[in-house]
C-alpha positions, 0 to 999 in steps of 0.5 A: 612286170609293167607298172605303167598304165599305158605305153609312154609314146614319143610326142608327135611333132608333125606330119610330112606334107611333101617330101622330095628326094632323099629325106629320112628320119633317124631315131635315137638308136640310129635306125633310119626310115624314109619319109613320104607324104603323110608320115609322122615325125616324132620328138627325139628323131633327127630330120635329115635330107640328102644332096637331092632332098627337101621336105615340108612338115606341117607342125602338130601345133600349127605352122609349117617347117621346111628343110632343104638339101644336105640339112639335119634338124633335131626334132624336139617339143621346143619347136612346137613352142616356137623356139628356134631350132638349130639346123645343120648344113652339110653343103657349104654352098650358099643356097640359090633359087636354082638349086631346087631346079637342079633337084627337080632335074635330078629327081625327074620332076623337070621332065614332067609336063607343066600343068596350066596353073603350075610354075617351074620349080625354083633354083637350088636351095639347101639348109633352109625352110623357104622357097621363092616362087614367081607370081602368075596372074597376080597370085601364087598358085602352088601346083608343083614343087613347094607351093607357097600356100600354107607357109606360115613360118618365116624362112629358116636360114641355117647361115642367118638371113644376112649371111644367107644373102651374102653367102657366108655362114654364121650361127643360125638365127632364132627361128620365129614362127609367124602367125598363120595368115589366111590369103585373101580370096581372089577370083582367078583372072580369066585367061584365054588358053593359049593355042598349043600345038601338040608336040611331037611325042618323043619315043616312049620309054618305060618309066623307071620306078625309084626303089621303094624303101619300107617305112621305118616304124617309130621306136617301140617302148619295151617293158621291164621284167624281173624273175622271181627267186628263192632259197630255203634255210634250216635253223638246225644248221646253226651252231646250237641247232640239232644238225649244226653245219656252218656250210649250209647257213648260206644259200645262193640263188639268181634272178634275171632282170630284163630291160631292153631299153636299158637298165637305169636303177636296180634295188634289191632289199634296199641294196642299190645295185644299179644307180643311174645306169652304173653298176656298183661294185660287188659284193653288196650286203645288208641286214634283212628285216629278220636280222639275217644277211643278204649279199648281192654278189654279181650282175651280168648286163648282157644276160641280166642275171643277178646273183645273191646269197642269204646267210642265216645268222640267228634263230627266228621266232616261230609260232609257239609249240607248232613243231617243225614249221617254217617262216619266211621273208620276201625281199623286194626287187625293183628295176627301172629302165631309162625311159621310166618303165619299172618292174618288180618281183621278190626273193622268197626266203624260207626258214625252217624251224628247228625243234629240240631233240631228246635221246634216251640215256643209259648210265652205269655207276662206276665201280667203287674203288678204294682210295690209294692210301688209308689217309685218303678218303674215297669220294662217294659214287656220283653219276654226272652227265647231261640230259642233252647227250645225244640231243639238243635244245635246238637252235632256238635254245631252251630248258628242261621242261619236266623231270619225272621220278618214281611217278612224280612229275616236276614241271618247270615254268616261269613260276618255279616248280609245279609238282604233279603226282598222277599216281597219288602214291608219292615216291620221290620228294622235292628237296629244293629248287633254287630259282637263281641257279635253276637247280632242282634237287630230288630225293628218291625213296631209296635215298638217292639224290638227283640234282638237275640244272633245268637251264642247261640239262646238266645232272648228277646222281648219287645213289642211296645206301641200298645194299642191293643193285637197282635201276633208277628210271628218270623221265625228262622233257626238253623244251625250246624257246618256241615251246616245241617239246621232246622227251626221253628217258634216263636210266641209271644202273646202280650195281651192288655196292662193294663192301668195305675192306677190313684189315687185320689188326695186331695191337700191342698195349701196356694196358692191363685189364680184363676188358680193353676198349680199342677206339673204332678209329684205331681198328679202322685206321687201315681199312678202306671204304670203296665208295667213301661212305663212313665206316663203323667198327664193332665190337670195340671192347674186347674181353682179354680176361687179363689181370695182375698176378694173384689179383683174383685171390682177394681174401684180405687175410688167411681164411679157414673154411668150415665144412663140418656138417654131419648130416647126410646132405648134398650141401655137406658133401660138395663145396665150390671154392672161389678164388677170392677165398684164397689169400695171397701173401704177395709171394706168388702163392695163395692159400686157404684152410679147410676144416671138414667132417667125414661120416662113417663109411656106409654103402648106402650113404655119401656123407663119408666123402667131400668134394671140393671144386677149384678154378685153376688157370693153366700153369698154376699148381695146387698143393694139398697140405695133408700133415693133419689128415688121418691116414684113413682118408683117401685123396684123388683129383680130376679135371672137370668131368674126367677120371679121378686120379691120385695126387702127384708128388708132394700132393700137387695138381698142376693145371694144364689149362684153365678149367675146374679141378675137383678134389675128393676126400673119402673116409676109408677105414682100415680093417680092424679100425673103428668105422666112425665119423672123423674130423679133418683139416687140410691146407690148400695153396696155389702157386701162380708164378708160372701163370701167363696172366696176359695171354694174346687175345684173339678175336675179330671185329666187323667194319660196316659202311653206310650201305650196310655192307660189312667185312670182318677181320681178325684182331689180336691184342698182346700185352707188354708190361712197363712203359715201353712198347716195341713192335714187330717186323709186321704192321703193328698198332701200338696202343699206350696207356696214360703214362709217359710211354716210349713207342717204337714201331720197328719195321712195317707200316705201324700205327702209334697212339701215345695216349695221354702223357708225354710220350716219345714216338719212333715209327721205325722203317715203313710208312707210319702213322702217328695218331692222337685220340679225342681228349688226348693231352700232353707233350709228345715227341716224334723222333723220325718223322718223314714228309710224304711217308709218315702221317700225323693223324689229328682227325680224332683229336680235332673232333668237335673243334671248329664248332664256333667257326674256327679254321684249321689255321686257328687250331694249329699253330707252328713254331720252329726252334733250334738248329742242327741236331736240336732242330724242332718244329712244334705243333700246338693244338688248341684254339687261339688265345687258349693253352694248347691241349696237345703239343707235338714236336717233330725232331729234326724237322723245319716245317716253315722252310719245307713249305716255303714260309719264314718263321717270325719272332720266337720262331712262330709262323704267322697265322693266316696265309703262312700257317695255311701254306704249311697245312695245305702242304702237309695235306697235299703230301699226306703228311697230315690227316684231319678228316674222320674215317 
């Protein structure tokens, strides 16, 4: 592109008035042109004459310049201002007046006939600008050769004037251009023409034309041109973009600079590539106005091709919310040649905006699994992930714009969360939004909890307690920082929760009672909750109907029951005997006396018989004392509604099961005996020595989780009398009463509960758990505790502790005492500064040494870090359990 208004042509020095012989003008590029009369010469050209050449130039500013043979003169504007010019001579001879004649002879001018007013050319001359002509008729008439008229300059002597006459060389004198002097006007004298005899014409030969060379045009001033170029980049290729590709972040291109007159400067986007005609080294780099990198990687002077690269470093600020648009920048290219011409163009850079990408996400809640051991608490099921799965905020970065759950949309903006319920029916609810962490917490109608980090897209979902399978549908919209949006759906499939696993319990106890309460923690100790939700057990009270032998024979003294009514009524015929009517003499026998009346035997009346109902337990023997009974009275018995049968030997009835046994007395007078009513007296005694008052109770319980799912298992309760409980080879639960008891689990994985009092606990083989219930107190000793295999379960004992902010090392205090077989580690349970409610001694155990701490004075382990080391160590290897089921 040409930026000049016009061509910058070279300055004209003058016009050739006359040229003889070999006279040329040489341009700066070395091009020669032959000068002829009327040709112009320019500044920057070199005026040069050959061995037979001479030239006279009429100067543009006035005056005249002449140059003899074998001379060279550089033309510049200083000649026009009168400054001296330096003339170089190629001929070392001192010029003479005869030289011009020789030039004419060589060029053929001496053969030309002389006009009447012409004077023969002078002699040789070179390297000067003046020629001396002879005067004719008191005037000089320039006709041929170099006429004297019009010479307004002093002669130029290349060797200097004095040296010119002496024939020696010296530095050229300063040329002085004299003022133009108009010659005086004189009338030419009247001269009679001489009588000229016609010459004898020589033979005419055809003239020889000298070779004509075409004129050399002045140098042409060329323009500078620059081609346009451009590259396109995509923000999606940035590392945070939707299609990251580092290799595409740099794009290369080329453009061409054309400067025929020679490239002087080249600047690309402020980067100087060529300075004063010198090409700088590559690569040349700089940041652009958009903050990206521009590098000039090469320049080929022969072709003018410039190579460059553009690297996208950061996302750009595109128009808000206009989607996948583009912006760009233009990088100016300016080139200037050696004679001042310039051209410009631009590199067009296009940057395509990246937009967020959202993809549908589908999650299936992982199956519930039971913890590896009863000591571990399973973690609740949680689906965790990112809303950016399969998508991205794009190169511009972004955030979660909105969440839709159960018809309610929660819109995130600079002010916080705005709730929009288009349905008006509600559904999910906003639990909270933390502006610092940008976390949004929502609760669904099913009890599920959704937590979303609105800045990063991370989410977690915890299903509710629904006992049915379901699919949670969550809509979300992503926004980038340009305001571009993209939406998708998150589907979370929640399968039917797995029910808890209840494990049968075999309980051995020395608690003798008709109803035994077994704590839920005991029943659930071996049960598992797959999803980690808390379990509850029902029932926890079991009716064993256990009692001490003879305990229900509660009459305080021997009794006599009167049953002597005479009227024919039912109440005089049937009587239920309660066990409390019997008196126990502590000799495993209970007794009662009956006084009754039997009416006369009549066919249509029934007062002649009495019926007694007695509740017997299996193994009890009822003996009827008939010593005072008339032989007119018959006896029989039956069990409940069975058939009557006679009494056994010694008038006894042995109960084969717990039931109601019926004894009947009938008045049966013998023939000849007066049939009248009679009184009777019998004694009843019950021998309960063979009765099992504490049979094994067989029942069941149900474990229920937070979803309402449940599982049932059998529970059996066995009674062992005394203060010692001995387990079987199976997995047992030893539940002691409140005394000082000794529990031995035996083989199997046993659960030992000493209860109140000072107890000795021996787990035996297997992985055993030693449990203390709420409000237990005493000083217990564990004889065979093994790290990592056995567990101290204090979860029930510590319930309610720590309400004032105490930590575990505030509630558990450790002490090591003794050595060898007397080595004991003690755990005192209770708040600091108070008397411990429970002391647990671990025989043969060094807690401090095992967990790498040192006991202090008195064997006490310092609270704080040392106690925490023991607690954390025991929790880590399952030697301690402090959380509830």
